[in-house]
MMTF fields as JSON, N, C-alpha, C and O atoms, coordinates in Angstrom:
{
  "mmtfVersion": "1.0.0",
  "mmtfProducer": "UNKNOWN",
  "numBonds": 359,
  "numAtoms": 360,
  "numGroups": 90,
  "numChains": 1,
  "numModels": 1,
  "chainsPerModel": [1],
  "groupsPerChain": [90],
  "chainIdList": ["A"],
  "bondAtomList": [4, 2, 8, 6, 12, 10, 16, 14, 20, 18, 24, 22, 28, 26, 32, 30, 36, 34, 40, 38, 44, 42, 48, 46, 52, 50, 56, 54, 60, 58, 64, 62, 68, 66, 72, 70, 76, 74, 80, 78, 84, 82, 88, 86, 92, 90, 96, 94, 100, 98, 104, 102, 108, 106, 112, 110, 116, 114, 120, 118, 124, 122, 128, 126, 132, 130, 136, 134, 140, 138, 144, 142, 148, 146, 152, 150, 156, 154, 160, 158, 164, 162, 168, 166, 172, 170, 176, 174, 180, 178, 184, 182, 188, 186, 192, 190, 196, 194, 200, 198, 204, 202, 208, 206, 212, 210, 216, 214, 220, 218, 224, 222, 228, 226, 232, 230, 236, 234, 240, 238, 244, 242, 248, 246, 252, 250, 256, 254, 260, 258, 264, 262, 268, 266, 272, 270, 276, 274, 280, 278, 284, 282, 288, 286, 292, 290, 296, 294, 300, 298, 304, 302, 308, 306, 312, 310, 316, 314, 320, 318, 324, 322, 328, 326, 332, 330, 336, 334, 340, 338, 344, 342, 348, 346, 352, 350, 356, 354],
  "bondOrderList": [1, 1, 1, 1, 1, 1, 1, 1, 1, 1, 1, 1, 1, 1, 1, 1, 1, 1, 1, 1, 1, 1, 1, 1, 1, 1, 1, 1, 1, 1, 1, 1, 1, 1, 1, 1, 1, 1, 1, 1, 1, 1, 1, 1, 1, 1, 1, 1, 1, 1, 1, 1, 1, 1, 1, 1, 1, 1, 1, 1, 1, 1, 1, 1, 1, 1, 1, 1, 1, 1, 1, 1, 1, 1, 1, 1, 1, 1, 1, 1, 1, 1, 1, 1, 1, 1, 1, 1, 1],
  "groupList": [{"groupName": "UNK", "atomNameList": ["N", "CA", "C", "O"], "elementList": ["N", "C", "C", "O"], "formalChargeList": [0, 0, 0, 0], "bondAtomList": [1, 0, 2, 1, 3, 2], "bondOrderList": [1, 1, 2], "singleLetterCode": "X", "chemCompType": "L-PEPTIDE LINKING"}],
  "groupTypeList": [0, 0, 0, 0, 0, 0, 0, 0, 0, 0, 0, 0, 0, 0, 0, 0, 0, 0, 0, 0, 0, 0, 0, 0, 0, 0, 0, 0, 0, 0, 0, 0, 0, 0, 0, 0, 0, 0, 0, 0, 0, 0, 0, 0, 0, 0, 0, 0, 0, 0, 0, 0, 0, 0, 0, 0, 0, 0, 0, 0, 0, 0, 0, 0, 0, 0, 0, 0, 0, 0, 0, 0, 0, 0, 0, 0, 0, 0, 0, 0, 0, 0, 0, 0, 0, 0, 0, 0, 0, 0],
  "groupIdList": [1, 2, 3, 4, 5, 6, 7, 8, 9, 10, 11, 12, 13, 14, 15, 16, 17, 18, 19, 20, 21, 22, 23, 24, 25, 26, 27, 28, 29, 30, 31, 32, 33, 34, 35, 36, 37, 38, 39, 40, 41, 42, 43, 44, 45, 46, 47, 48, 49, 50, 51, 52, 53, 54, 55, 56, 57, 58, 59, 60, 61, 62, 63, 64, 65, 66, 67, 68, 69, 70, 71, 72, 73, 74, 75, 76, 77, 78, 79, 80, 81, 82, 83, 84, 85, 86, 87, 88, 89, 90],
  "secStructList": [7, 7, 7, 7, 6, 6, 4, 4, 4, 1, 7, 7, 4, 4, 4, 7, 7, 7, 7, 7, 6, 6, 7, 7, 4, 4, 4, 1, 7, 7, 5, 7, 7, 4, 4, 4, 6, 6, 7, 1, 1, 7, 7, 3, 3, 3, 3, 3, 7, 6, 6, 1, 7, 3, 3, 3, 3, 3, 6, 6, 7, 6, 6, 7, 7, 7, 3, 3, 3, 7, 2, 2, 2, 2, 2, 2, 2, 2, 2, 2, 2, 2, 6, 6, 6, 6, 4, 4, 4, 7],
  "xCoordList": [0.851, 0.0, 0.895, 1.835, 0.629, 1.47, 1.255, 0.182, 2.321, 2.215, 1.364, 1.44, 0.564, -0.238, 0.541, 0.604, 1.12, 1.914, 0.984, 0.014, 1.297, 0.51, -0.824, -1.675, -1.027, -2.329, -2.607, -3.767, -1.562, -1.763, -2.269, -2.755, -2.157, -2.598, -4.077, -4.62, -4.736, -6.152, -6.948, -6.69, -7.903, -8.679, -9.596, -10.14, -9.754, -10.7, -12.102, -12.398, -12.976, -14.329, -15.069, -15.888, -14.794, -15.469, -15.049, -15.754, -13.887, -13.383, -13.722, -13.423, -14.336, -14.614, -15.934, -16.964, -15.878, -17.116, -17.796, -17.123, -19.123, -19.809, -19.673, -19.591, -19.65, -19.666, -21.132, -21.812, -21.608, -23.018, -23.277, -24.425, -22.229, -22.445, -23.238, -22.895, -24.273, -25.116, -26.128, -26.889, -26.157, -27.124, -28.408, -28.385, -29.521, -30.827, -31.243, -31.458, -31.361, -31.726, -33.009, -33.151, -33.935, -35.195, -34.99, -35.852, -33.848, -33.601, -32.979, -32.866, -32.58, -31.931, -32.966, -34.09, -32.589, -33.513, -33.56, -32.991, -34.23, -34.249, -34.94, -35.906, -34.414, -35.024, -35.199, -34.353, -36.315, -36.541, -36.692, -36.999, -36.482, -36.595, -38.028, -38.973, -38.185, -39.529, -40.151, -41.367, -39.335, -39.841, -40.451, -41.093, -40.266, -40.764, -42.279, -42.888, -42.899, -44.359, -44.967, -46.071, -44.276, -44.808, -45.109, -46.199, -44.176, -44.386, -44.518, -43.969, -45.219, -45.495, -44.288, -44.188, -43.364, -42.225, -41.179, -40.493, -41.046, -40.043, -39.066, -38.91, -38.414, -37.565, -36.182, -36.025, -35.195, -33.866, -33.915, -34.439, -33.367, -33.376, -31.949, -31.061, -31.737, -30.433, -30.624, -31.674, -29.601, -29.651, -28.249, -27.269, -28.17, -26.914, -26.791, -27.758, -25.598, -25.345, -24.695, -23.747, -25.193, -24.542, -23.056, -22.688, -22.223, -20.784, -20.153, -18.928, -20.959, -20.432, -20.747, -20.88, -20.863, -21.115, -22.567, -23.431, -22.8, -24.115, -24.482, -23.653, -25.724, -26.246, -27.23, -27.963, -27.237, -28.199, -28.943, -28.34, -30.262, -31.099, -32.235, -32.403, -33.0, -34.133, -35.389, -35.469, -36.368, -37.58, -38.345, -39.151, -38.113, -38.763, -38.174, -38.799, -36.968, -36.279, -35.891, -34.715, -36.859, -36.551, -35.575, -34.99, -35.389, -34.439, -33.036, -32.147, -32.832, -31.515, -31.544, -32.613, -30.456, -29.123, -29.0, -29.811, -27.975, -27.7, -26.253, -25.354, -26.04, -24.688, -24.187, -24.95, -22.919, -22.345, -21.27, -20.43, -21.3, -20.341, -19.869, -20.603, -18.637, -18.164, -18.896, -19.46, -18.878, -19.503, -18.813, -19.459, -17.5, -16.738, -17.147, -17.312, -17.309, -17.74, -19.141, -19.401, -20.04, -21.415, -21.464, -22.222, -20.668, -20.613, -20.107, -20.613, -19.115, -18.598, -19.678, -19.802, -20.463, -21.562, -22.589, -23.023, -22.978, -23.958, -23.439, -24.195, -22.153, -21.566, -21.68, -21.981, -21.442, -21.565, -22.985, -23.199, -23.956, -25.365, -25.679, -26.298, -25.251, -25.513, -24.838, -25.348, -23.699, -22.958, -23.369, -22.702, -24.472, -25.022, -24.07, -24.144, -23.181, -22.219, -22.855, -22.221, -24.087, -24.72, -25.867, -26.555, -26.077, -27.198, -27.133, -28.172, -25.941, -25.805, -26.338, -26.504, -26.604, -27.091, -28.609, -29.141, -29.3, -30.772, -31.249, -32.452],
  "yCoordList": [-1.18, 0.0, 1.241, 1.314, 2.205, 3.403, 4.285, 4.312, 5.003, 5.968, 7.144, 7.576, 7.647, 8.835, 10.051, 10.336, 10.749, 11.925, 13.026, 13.383, 13.55, 14.648, 14.243, 15.098, 12.939, 12.524, 13.076, 13.204, 13.404, 14.003, 15.434, 15.999, 16.019, 17.392, 17.493, 18.595, 16.353, 16.39, 16.862, 16.412, 17.755, 18.256, 17.175, 16.353, 17.194, 16.306, 16.786, 17.971, 15.893, 16.325, 17.027, 17.909, 16.651, 17.284, 18.735, 19.517, 19.102, 20.464, 21.346, 22.54, 20.787, 21.554, 22.304, 21.739, 23.591, 24.364, 23.982, 23.69, 23.981, 23.625, 24.717, 25.902, 24.309, 25.252, 25.526, 24.68, 26.696, 27.035, 27.816, 28.151, 28.114, 28.86, 27.991, 26.834, 28.551, 27.839, 26.906, 26.25, 26.829, 25.97, 26.758, 27.851, 26.203, 26.817, 26.465, 25.291, 27.458, 27.158, 26.334, 25.54, 26.522, 25.772, 24.282, 23.474, 23.906, 22.501, 21.744, 20.519, 22.45, 21.795, 21.123, 21.608, 20.008, 19.284, 19.928, 19.398, 21.05, 21.833, 21.09, 20.356, 21.303, 20.785, 21.95, 22.84, 21.924, 22.914, 22.176, 20.984, 22.864, 22.275, 21.859, 22.511, 20.776, 20.351, 21.382, 21.381, 22.261, 23.308, 24.478, 25.338, 24.527, 25.667, 25.644, 26.7, 24.487, 24.35, 25.069, 25.602, 25.097, 25.766, 27.222, 27.693, 27.945, 29.313, 30.337, 31.434, 30.008, 30.991, 31.428, 32.598, 30.52, 30.87, 31.721, 32.5, 31.59, 32.367, 31.414, 31.437, 30.58, 29.535, 29.544, 29.835, 29.223, 28.932, 27.496, 26.613, 27.268, 25.94, 25.488, 26.306, 24.175, 23.606, 22.522, 21.884, 22.32, 21.283, 20.758, 21.499, 19.472, 18.909, 19.303, 19.249, 19.698, 20.126, 18.971, 18.364, 18.657, 17.613, 17.927, 19.051, 16.954, 17.165, 17.502, 17.58, 17.705, 17.949, 19.324, 20.285, 19.404, 20.666, 20.843, 20.027, 21.933, 22.259, 23.669, 24.578, 23.836, 25.156, 25.593, 24.775, 26.887, 27.461, 28.554, 29.418, 28.502, 29.478, 29.95, 29.476, 30.879, 31.475, 31.151, 31.453, 30.54, 30.138, 31.333, 31.161, 32.543, 33.737, 34.123, 34.86, 33.626, 33.956, 32.674, 32.312, 31.983, 30.696, 30.791, 29.782, 31.986, 32.159, 32.536, 32.774, 32.593, 32.917, 34.215, 34.814, 34.679, 34.088, 32.85, 32.618, 32.071, 30.84, 30.896, 31.267, 30.529, 30.465, 29.031, 28.096, 28.848, 27.515, 27.281, 28.147, 26.105, 25.729, 24.307, 23.478, 24.034, 22.652, 21.862, 22.44, 20.545, 19.707, 19.933, 19.94, 20.117, 20.342, 21.659, 21.707, 22.715, 24.007, 23.91, 24.441, 23.23, 23.121, 22.281, 22.6, 21.215, 20.392, 21.217, 21.073, 22.076, 22.939, 23.913, 24.173, 24.455, 25.35, 24.612, 25.128, 23.408, 22.638, 22.323, 22.372, 22.002, 21.763, 23.013, 22.915, 24.184, 25.431, 25.688, 26.172, 25.366, 25.522, 24.604, 25.025, 23.355, 22.385, 22.792, 22.496, 23.466, 23.888, 25.275, 25.852, 25.814, 27.108, 28.282, 29.279, 28.174, 29.24, 30.508, 31.563, 30.418, 31.572, 32.149, 33.065, 31.628, 32.081, 33.565, 34.201, 34.127, 35.552, 36.455, 37.658, 35.881, 36.678, 36.869, 37.709, 36.099, 36.21, 36.714, 36.868],
  "zCoordList": [0.0, 0.0, 0.0, 0.792, -0.86, -0.913, 0.312, 0.913, 0.656, 1.747, 1.292, 0.142, 2.201, 1.913, 2.387, 3.583, 1.458, 1.794, 2.277, 1.608, 3.442, 3.983, 4.57, 4.814, 4.806, 5.321, 6.71, 7.103, 7.458, 8.773, 8.665, 9.645, 7.481, 7.279, 6.935, 6.854, 6.732, 6.391, 7.598, 8.715, 7.401, 8.532, 9.095, 8.357, 10.395, 11.06, 10.692, 10.846, 10.207, 9.831, 10.966, 10.711, 12.21, 13.341, 13.512, 14.149, 12.938, 13.08, 11.885, 11.902, 10.854, 9.639, 9.748, 10.117, 9.418, 9.315, 8.011, 7.022, 8.0, 6.76, 5.71, 6.035, 4.463, 3.351, 3.022, 2.442, 3.389, 3.2, 1.922, 1.627, 1.157, -0.084, -1.051, -1.293, -1.585, -2.532, -1.894, -2.606, -0.561, 0.123, 0.344, 0.911, -0.104, 0.135, 1.56, 1.858, 2.451, 3.837, 3.962, 4.892, 3.033, 3.099, 2.853, 3.199, 2.253, 1.949, 3.125, 3.077, 4.166, 5.3, 6.204, 6.327, 6.837, 7.725, 9.118, 10.072, 9.221, 10.457, 11.588, 11.382, 12.796, 14.018, 14.978, 15.067, 15.693, 16.741, 18.063, 18.084, 19.131, 20.456, 20.738, 20.292, 21.478, 21.886, 22.824, 23.019, 23.406, 24.287, 23.518, 24.122, 22.216, 21.45, 21.308, 21.133, 21.378, 21.31, 20.118, 20.222, 18.997, 17.813, 18.077, 17.752, 18.654, 19.136, 18.015, 18.119, 16.972, 15.934, 15.139, 14.769, 14.864, 14.022, 14.699, 14.037, 15.992, 16.721, 17.398, 18.619, 16.604, 17.16, 16.526, 15.34, 17.332, 16.808, 16.313, 16.992, 15.128, 14.538, 14.278, 14.038, 14.327, 14.0, 12.953, 12.888, 12.138, 11.1, 10.844, 10.919, 10.541, 10.038, 8.584, 7.823, 8.212, 6.839, 6.084, 6.584, 4.88, 4.09, 3.925, 3.582, 4.164, 4.081, 5.414, 5.512, 6.445, 7.78, 8.309, 7.552, 9.601, 10.269, 10.662, 10.345, 11.36, 11.9, 11.446, 11.473, 11.033, 10.676, 11.756, 12.312, 12.044, 12.981, 12.243, 11.606, 12.34, 11.661, 12.55, 13.673, 12.036, 12.741, 11.951, 10.76, 12.604, 11.886, 11.324, 10.409, 11.847, 11.3, 9.953, 9.19, 9.652, 8.402, 7.672, 7.651, 7.074, 6.441, 5.271, 4.878, 4.709, 3.61, 4.097, 3.279, 5.387, 5.922, 6.677, 6.789, 7.191, 7.117, 7.997, 8.893, 7.719, 8.447, 8.924, 8.17, 10.166, 10.72, 10.647, 10.889, 10.319, 10.223, 11.266, 11.511, 11.878, 12.905, 12.665, 12.127, 13.068, 13.015, 14.103, 15.032, 13.975, 15.006, 16.348, 17.396, 16.306, 17.533, 18.202, 19.42, 17.42, 17.971, 18.566, 19.645, 17.859, 18.344, 19.62, 20.537, 19.69, 20.902, 22.086, 23.199, 21.858, 22.925, 23.391, 24.588, 22.451, 22.81, 23.67, 24.7, 23.25, 24.024, 25.424, 26.394, 25.529, 26.851, 27.716, 28.906, 27.133, 27.871, 28.339, 29.45, 27.496, 27.881, 29.059, 30.036, 28.959, 30.031, 31.336, 32.416, 31.243, 32.434, 32.928, 33.787, 32.385, 32.809, 32.587, 33.304, 31.607, 31.348, 30.781, 30.769, 30.317, 29.682, 30.51, 30.059, 31.704, 32.528, 32.851, 33.03, 32.929, 33.256, 32.138, 32.339, 30.973, 29.844, 29.869, 29.143, 30.694, 30.728, 32.066, 32.275]
}
């Protein structure tokens, strides 16, 4: 088997931000929290992006804008939420 030159330089998929250029936000498989109770389109939504990463959008703006994060970044954010790191903001 040939050696893969530079294979250590390949980015970890968990660290890659999604490429959202050309992605129609309406085509993403959006999920909202079960706590939203269908609150009239006022929800933060998350979706897995084909090719890797997580998109965050606002249900009031189905055409965008959409923020993109790597899986690693989104996992760190969720850990912060669980650890009450953002409670001082509300």
